[in-house]
N, C-alpha and C positions, 0 to 999 in steps of 0.2 A: 613278564609284565602281565601275565594271565590274560584275561580278555579285556583289560582296561583300555587298551589302545585300539582294539579292533572291533568291538561290539558295543554300540551305543545302546542306551536303554530301550530305544525303539526296536532294537533287533531281537528282543525277547520274543516278540510275536513271530519273527522270522524263524527263530530256533524251534518254536513250537510247531510251525508249519512244516519244518524239515525234519520232524522227529523220526521219520522213516525215509531214508534215502532210497531211491528207486533201485531195484535190482539191476545189476549189469548183465545184459544178455550177451551171449557169445556172438562174435561177428566173424564173418568169413575173413576179413582183413583187419588185423589189429591196427587201431589208430592211436598214435602216441598222444596221451593226454597232455594238455598244456600245464606248465608249472603253475599258472594262476588258478586253474580249476582245481588242481591237487591241493594247493594252499588253502583255497576256500573250503574244500571238503575237510581238510585238516582242522581248520578253526571250528567248523560246525561239529565235528566229532569231539573235539576237545571241550567245546561248550556243553555237550551232552554227557561229558565224563565217560565217553566210550573209549577206553584205553586201547583196546584192540584195533579199532578203526583209526584212532589217532596215529598209532604206530604204523599201520598199513599205509595211509596216505602220505604221511611225512617222509617215510623211508622211500616210497616210490618216487616222490619228487626229488629227493636227494640223489638217489641212484641214477635217475634219468638226466639230471641237469647239473650235477656238481662239477663236471668238467667245464661246461660253459660258464658256470658261476666263477670258477677259478680264473678263467680267461678275462672275464669282465672285472674281477677284483684287480688283476694285474694291470689292466688298462687304465686304472684310476690312480691319481696322485693325491687326491683328497676326497672328502665326503661330498657327493653331489649336493648342490644347494637348492635347486628349484625342481619343480615337478617334471619338467621335460627331461632334464638330465637324469633324474632318479629313475624315471620309467624306461630310460634307454638301457638300463642294466637289470632287466626284470628277472632273469635267471638268478643272478646274484641275490637280489632281494628275496625271491621266493625260497631259495635253498637256505639262506640264513634264517628266514622266518620259520621254516619247517624244523630246523635244528632248535630254534627257540621254543617252538611248541612242544617238541620232544622233551626239552629240559624242564619246561613248566609242568608237563605231565608227570615227570619223575618227581618233581618237588611235591606235587599233589599226592603222590604215593609215599612221601616221606623218604624217598631215595636221594638224599641230598648230595652224597658224594658222587653218585652217577650224574646227577643234574649239573654239578659244578664242572665235570669233565666235558659235558656237551656245551655248556656256556663258554668254556675255554676254546672250543672249536670255532665258535663265532668270533671271539676276540682275536684269535691267532690267524684264522684263514679267511674270514669274511667280514673284516672290520668296516667296510664301506657299504654293507648291506643295510637297507632301510625297509620298514614295514609301513603299510598304509592304514591309517585310522579313518574310518568313514565319517568322523566328525570334521575331517578336512585337512589333515596334515600327515606327513611322514615322520617316523621316529627312528632313531638310530638303534639298531639291534645290538651293536657293540656296547653302547652306553647302558641299554637295558640289561644286557648280560652282566656287565660289571656291577650294576645295582643289585641284581638278583644274587650274585655271589656274595656281595657285601651283606645283603639281608640274611643269607644263610649263615654267614660267619658272625655277624654282630647284631642283627636285628634292625639295622639302619640301612637306608638306601641312598643317603646323600653322598654323591661323588662329584668330581669336577665335571661341569656340564659344557663349558666352552672355554676356548683359549682366553686367557686374561691379557689385557693390555695394561699399560700404566694406570694405576689407581690413585696417583698423586693428584689431589685437587689443586688446580691452578686457576688464577684469574687471567683473563685475556685483555691485554691493552694493545690496541693497534698502533703500529709504527706510522702508518699512513691511512688515516680514516677518510681521506678524500676531502675536496674543497667544498662540495655541495651536499647538504643533507637530503634534499629531494632534487634529483638531477633534472635539469632542463635539457632533454635530449635534442630538442630542436636546434640548440646552439652548436651541436657537434655532428649533425647528420640530417638525413631526410627520411621521413616515413613515406612509404609508397604503397598504394593499393590497400589502404586500411579497410578492413571489413570484408576482404575477399580472400580467396585461396592463394592469391599471388602476392600477399603482403610480404614486405621486407623492409628492413631499416638499413640504410646505406650510411656508413660512417664517413664523414668528410674531414673531421679533425680528431684523429685517434689520440694524439698526445693530450689534447684538451679533455677528451672524454676520460682517459685514464686518470688524469689528475682530479677530475670531478668525482669519480666513483670510489677511488681509493683501493687499497689492497684486497685481493680476494674476489673482487667483482669484475667480471668480464668487461672490457678486454684487459684489465689491469691484473693479470694473474702473476706476472713476473716480479712485481715489487715485494711479494711475500719473501722472496729469497734475500731481500735487503733488510728484512726485519731481524733485529737481534735475536728474537726467539727462534728463528729458523736454525741458526748455528747452534743455539743452546740445546734444542731438543735433539739435534743430531749428535752433539757431543755427549749428551746424557743417554744416548741410545734408547730414546723414548718413542721411536717410530716403527719398531718391529711389529709386524702383523699386517693383516688385511685392513683396508680403509674402513670397511664396514664394522670391524671390531672397535673402531675409534668413535663411531658416531655418537654414542651415549657415554663416552668416557668422561670422568670428572677432570681429566687432564685436558683442559680446554685449549691450552697452547699446542700440545701435540696433535689434538684432534683438528684444530684449524690448519696447521701446517700439512698434516697428512691429507686432508681433503682438498685443499687448494692446490696441492701439487700432485693429486691423484690422476690416474689415466681414465677415470670414469667419463662417460659422455658429458658434454658441457652443461646440459640442462640438469642432469642428475647431480653433477658436481656442485652447481650453484645452489640447488635446493638444499642439499645436505650441509653446505657451508652456511647457508642461511639458518638452518636449525641450530648449528653450533653457535653462531652469533647471537641467536635468540637466547640460548641458555647462558651466554656470557653477559646478557643484559644490554647488548649493543643493538638496540631495536632499529634505529634508523639504518644502520649498515646492513642488518638482516633484510629490511624492506628493500634496500638497493639490490641485494642479491636476488630476491624474488622477482623484482621488477625487471632486472636484467634478463631473466628467462623470457618474460613477455616480449621484450624488445628484440632480442636476438635469436631465441630458440623456443618460440611459443608452441611449436608442434612436437617438441621432444618428448620422449617417453622412456620409462624404465620398466622393469619387470617385477611383479610381486613374487612372493614365495611360491605361488602356484603357477608361475610363468604366464600370468595374465598381464596385459598392458596397463601401465599406470601413466596417465597423461600429466606431465609435469606442469605444463602451462596452466591448466585448470586448477591444479593444487596451489600453484603460486598465487593466483588471484585470491583464492580462499584464505591463504596465509596472510596476504597483505591486508585484506579487509578485517581479518581477525585482529591483527596487531594494531591497526589504526583504531579499531573499536576499543581495544583494551588500553590504548594509550592516547586518550583524547587530547592530552596536552600538546601533542604534535600538531594538531590543528589542520589536518588534511583528510581528504577522502579521495578514493580512486573512482573516477567516473568513466563509464563506457567500456571498461575492460571486459572482453569476452573472447573465449577460445572455444570454437565448436570443432569437433573431430567428426567429419562425415565418415560414416561406416565405423564409428567408434564404439558400438555397443556389442561387438563380438570379441573374440580372442585373437584376431588377426591384426597385423599392422601394415601388411603390404597393400591393402586397399584403402588406407586412411588418407584423408585430406584435411588439412587444418585451415579453417577460416578464422582470421585473426583481427581483433581490434585491441591493441595494447592499452587503450584508455589513456587517461592523463590524471595527474594529481591536481586537485583543486583545493585551495585554502577555504576553510569553513569557519564561520563564527559559531561557536558551540552554543551560545545563548540564543542566537537566531534559529539554529537548528532545533533546539529544544522547544522553542516557542511556536514552531509550525503546528498548525491544526491538522490532525490526522483525519482522514475520511472515516465515516462510520456507516453502519448498516442503514441507519435512518437516512443519512444524506445521499447514499448511493442508490438504494433500491435493489430489489431482487431481480436477477437476470434468469436464474434457472433453479428449480428445486428437484432433488432426487429423493424419491421415496415419499410415502404418504402416511407413515406411522409416527410413533412418538420419537423415533430416531431418524432424523432427516439430514440431508446435505443441502446447503444453500450456496449458490454462486451469485455474487453481487455484480453490479454493473461494471466494476473495474476488474472483473475476473477473479477476485479473491474468493476463497472458500472458507466456510465454517461448518462444523457439525452442530446441529441443534438437538437437544434432548428435552422433551416436553416444552419446546419453544424457546429454550435458553441455550446460549452458546456453551459448548462442551469441549474443553481441551483435554486430550488424552494424557493424563499424568499417570503413566502405567509402569508396572514392574512385573518381571517374571517371578512367580512365587512357586517354588518347588523344593521345600525344605527336606533334606535327606539326613537321616541319623548317621553319625560317624560310624564307619565300619560297614555300612550297607553299600551295595553296588548293583545297579541293574545289569552290569556286564556279567556277573556270575549268578544272577537270579536271586540276590538277597535283598533287593530294595523292596520296601513295603509301600503301601499307599498312605501318604501323609494325611489324606482326608479321613482316615479311619484309625490311625495309630493312637494308642493310649497306654504308653509304657508304664506310667505310674498308677494306672488302674484307678483313677479317681472319677471316671465317667465322663471326662472331657478330652477332646482331641488335643494332642500335645502342643504342636506348633502354634496353631491359631489361638489357643486359650491359655496355655500354661508356660509359654516362653517368658523368661525374665531378663532384665538388662543387668549385665555385670558391670556396674558403673565404675568400680575401681580396678577392673580387669585383673582380679586375683584368681579367676577361674573357679570361684566358689559362689554359692548363693548365700549372701549374707542376710542377716535378719531384716535389713531395710530394703532388700531387693526382692520385692514381692512379685508373684506371677502377674503379668499384664497381658500377655498373648500377642502374637504377631499381628493379628487383625487390628488391634488397637494401636500398635506401633506404626503400622502402615497408614492408618487413619491420621495419626499425629504427624507423620511425614508429609501428608498431603496427597497420598496415592488415592486415585479414584477408579483405577482399572487394573485388573490382572489379565494375563493372557493364559489360556488354558486349552488343552485338546481333549476331545471326548473319548479318545482311545490312546494307549491300550489299557489304562487304568480306569476303574469305575469312578464316576463323578458323584460326589455326595451332594445331592440337591439341597437337603436340609441345611447343610453347612454353608453352601453358597447363598441360600436365602438369608441366613443370619448375617453373613458377611455384608450383604447388600442392605438389609433392613436395619441392622444395628450400626454398621460402620460406613455405609454409603459407597461401597466398592462394587463396581460392575465387572462383567466378564466379557472379554473377546473370546468367543468360542471357535475353535478351529478343527479342521479335518486335514490330515497330512496329504490327502489327494495323491496317494501312491508313493510319496517319498518314503524311503527306507522300505519300500514294498508293502507298507501298511495300508490295508483296505482294498488292495487291488487283487489279492490272491496270487500274486507273482512270487517266485522264489527270489531271494536276495540277489543272486547272480543268475541272469543278467538284470533282473529287476523289472519294475513296472514299464510297460510299453504303451505309450499314449496313442498308438495306432491299433492296439489289440482290443477287439470288441468285448471280449470276455473281461479283460481287466477294467475297461471303462464301465461295463455293467456293474461290476463289483464295487467300484469307487462311487458310482451314483447311488448304489444301495447304502453305502456307508454314510454318505452325506445326507441322504434322505432320512435315514434313521436319526442322525444328529438333529436335524432341523425339526422333525416331528417330536422328538423327545424334549427339546429345550425351547422351542419357539415361544411358548407362553410363560416361560420363567421371567420374572421381573428384572433379574439381574443381567440379562443378555443385552450387550451393547450393539454388537454386530457379529457377522460370520467372517471367518478367515480361512482361506484356502491355501494349503501347502506350507512348506517351510524351506525356503531357498531351493526349490526343486531344480532350478536351472543349473545348479552345480552338479547334478546328475548322479549322486550316490544312490545306488539301487533303483534308479529310474533313468529313462533316456531323454529327459527334458532338455539336457544339454545338446543332444544330437538331433532332437526333433522339437525345437522350441515353438515352431508354429503350431504343430499338432498339440503340444501341451497347452498353449494359451487358448487355442480354439476349444479344446476340451474344457478347460477351466471356465471359459465363457459360457459353454453349454450348461455346465453345472450351476453357474450363477443364475442363469435363467430358470433352472429347475427350483433353486432355492426360493427365488422371488415368487414363483407360482404357488409355493407352499406358504411362504411367509413374506408378505409385502411390508411388514412392520420394521424390518432391520436391513441396513445396507450389507453389501458383500464386498470384502476386501481380499487381496492376494498378498502372500508373503513371499517375496522374491529374494534373489541374492544380489545385493547392491544394484547396479544398473545393467547387469548382463542381459542382453536381448530386450532392453527396454523398448526399442523401436518395434520389435515384433509384438510386444504386449500392446502397444498403442494401436497397432493395425488389426489385431485379432481378438481383442477382449473388450468390446464396447459396453458390455453389460456388467462388467466388474466396476464397482463404484469408486473404490479407493485403491491406490497403489501403495503397498507396504513393502519394506525391504529390511533385511538384516545388514547393517553396515558398521564397520569399524575403521574409521578413516583418520582419527587423530584428535588432538585436543582443540582443533580449530573448527570442528563441526563436519559438515557434509558437502562443502564446496558447491559445485554446480548442480548437485543432485536435484534440488527443488525446481530450478529453472528447466532442467532437462525433462523432468516428469511433466511439467507444464507444456513444454514445446512438443513432446512426443505423444502425449495422451490427453492433455487438457484436464486431467483429473486431480482431485486432492490427494495428499500423500501423508504417510506417517512412517516413522522408523519403528519397525517391529522388534528390533533388538539392537542395542548398542551398550558399550560398557568398557571398563578398564580395570586391570588388576590392582589390588591394594598392596601388592608386593613388587618391589623393584630391586634388582641385584645391586648391592653396594649402598643401599639407602636404609636408614632406620625405619622402624615401623611408622613413626610419626611423619617422617618425610614422605614415605610411600603413600600413606593415607592422604596427605596434602596433594600429591601428584594425581592420585585417583580423583579427588574432589575437583581439582582444576580441570581435568579432562572432562568430567561430567558437566561442569559449569560451562565450558566452551561448547559442548554438544547442545546443551539445553538453550543457551543464548542464541545459537544458530537457528534452532527451531523457532524460538520466539521471534527472531528477526524475519522469519519467513511465514509467520502466521498472518492472518487477515489484517489489513489496514496498517501494517508496519513498514510498508515501502519496498519490500523485496518481492519474492515470488508470490507470496500471499496464499499459498496452497497447503501449508503445513497444518495438520490437525493435532500434532503432538507426538509422543513417542513412548516406547516401553523400555525401561531400564533393564539391562541384564546384569545383575540379578539381585534378589533380596539377600540370599544367604550363600556363603561359600559351600561348594559341593566338593568334598574331599575325594570322590571316586573318579574325577575327571581325567587324571593323568597317571595315576599309579595305584598302589595299595590304598584301599579306602579308609584304612585306619591311620594313614600318614598324610600330613599336609605337605604335599610335594611342592617344592619351589622351582622345579625345572621349567625353563622356557620351552614351550612346545612348538611354536613357530614364530618366525620373525615378523614384526609388524610395527605400526606406529604407536608404540606404548612407551611408558617412561624409561625402561631400560632396553627397548627394542625388541622385547619378546612378550608373547602372550602366555601368561600364567593362568591356566584355565581354572585352577582350584582356588583362586583368590579374587573372583569377580564380584563377590557380595558387597553390598553397602553395609552389611552386617556380617560379623564373623562368629565362629563357634569356639573361640578361645583355644585351649589345648585339646578340646574334644572330649574331655572326661565327663562333662555335664551335658553332653548332647543327648536328646534333641532339644533341650530346654534353654541353654545359655545363649545369650546374644551380646556381642560387643559391637555397639553402634559406631560406625566410622564417620569421618568428617564429611563424606559424600552424603550420608543420611541427613546431617544437619544443614548442609548446603541446600538440598532439595526441600527440607522443611521450611527454610527461609523463602525459597523461590516459589514453592507450590502453595504455601499458606498465605 
């Protein structure tokens, strides 16, 4: 996989830093190097194309740890699925990785037969080994080795990526849909201690409740076995495989049976059953599934791919609100529902306490709801102002927030713009600077000015498909903001000025604040230390340089610190979150002393350590975060930011692939567009004066254009799912996140194929 999986574009700076490894001095007592250190050195040597050092470090790791790796391989029956399980077999992972690096090095030397033999060692002996990608996931070395062998033999890398379950599309018709569409739980039991940590629901009429909720909804799990489809799917042998393999299967009958009879925890089981009922179009029954979680299992949790807690009750509330909003004909709203997890902003669950109010369904008159007069800035009055420049933040008497630019409300309609020519990759040092590239040598920068729309998707520039440029396409979409970092690539100020002056697009300018070791002077491993005075001094210098260089540029909207640093890749913010947020707050004060004209925001990772941000960063004006939660939006996020910090918020990065396994291109595009629509509607609902949290300032779509280098060879549009998550087929396809594509890649960097999500935003943002 070359460096595609283990060196992100930010790591170029790190490779340059490490161009000379320190000489190893002889020691009186030899200390056995760790497999992790040897693997890191192997990647660095391979990145520098130092064949001798690559062979040295990889072979040392293999010789020292292959016996332990073999034991760990023998202890496993299947590929470990989450980070905790994966990290428990580190020797296996590192030895397999070092074999992989050796094979890749041989490929680079055109020694393909030797490379195939080494790849075969991984497949035959270390098939459960996985390697870590600093972008946030592990990848299977066996799969990568199979792809590399296939590439050597055929030039293609597509192989089977995961076990298939039944792909027979089926409709789901319930045998027992229940007697009540919206269940009156008060008839069948008692709610006790609502709004406290001692909340519980006591069933007094279980038979009546089972009849009301229908099959698949707790406590009526058993009736599924009476459903004729139960016997049919067993007879057809359509239930083979893990329950998770069925979650996005088009065989809705098998998926429903598999999940309602699974051994997963009740809260997780109900949520996934609800997802299947949603896809079957059985919306009231799906809502009953989600609400059953709030009634019976509100504090339940699952685990994400990274073995971080996922609180099912909070997600269930968001799902219910989403479905009621999308289906106004049902005529209900959920009032008062709230699940707070005390100590729920870390990665532990042993210290969690759930404070629960399940809320209740209330009938609504849609005409009356629409006729209600919303509050306004004029009617409420200003409670607080932050900043005194042309970009200010205003909090009104009802605690809602808005951003004002030149005195007018400004909603962040943002997008990440980083067009990369097919075949380029920052991982092997071939990526250019899109702000300077002019491949057709016409004196104009390619993407911003020479991009054209391939309207008929024939992968050619027809006579009527004239160059229009990305900046114009972004303007037509309704984009008013892009997100940009001042390092490691040079920013073209003249280009940014034209983007603003001609197209009205502003810039959120960022500094990584030591993430990926950029700006701190630290080595990639162990990375930036937020208690290290030298590192802090270097980062302050980096930020100060940025502010002094750009503060007077008319296109600057505000400053952004970090990029989900709390996840800890090449920095210790995950281990020292208080030190990180205190330092970020110190930096924010320095920025304001230089430039009082623009607010300061932070880019965090979802809500991890949100409580510590609230306590330690009073001078950061806006809380921003990268979040990928699903098509229903961001759940309790807005309220949690409001409760923990009182600050306005925005989503610094969100998105969805336009590829889904088993779906046509048109179907996949529609799923991507619906995901984006749900995300943006959630933001709208939480903007000022719309009745919810009122602290949303907008968001930044990820991203404008597909980047083919994200997952594998940069000349191939890889369809492999890199990590499991809440996406149309259950997997993140990193190379398909653009609201515009590059077709078959032959007309890159100029060709654009606009997807349905583009037109959805054009309608919403214009």
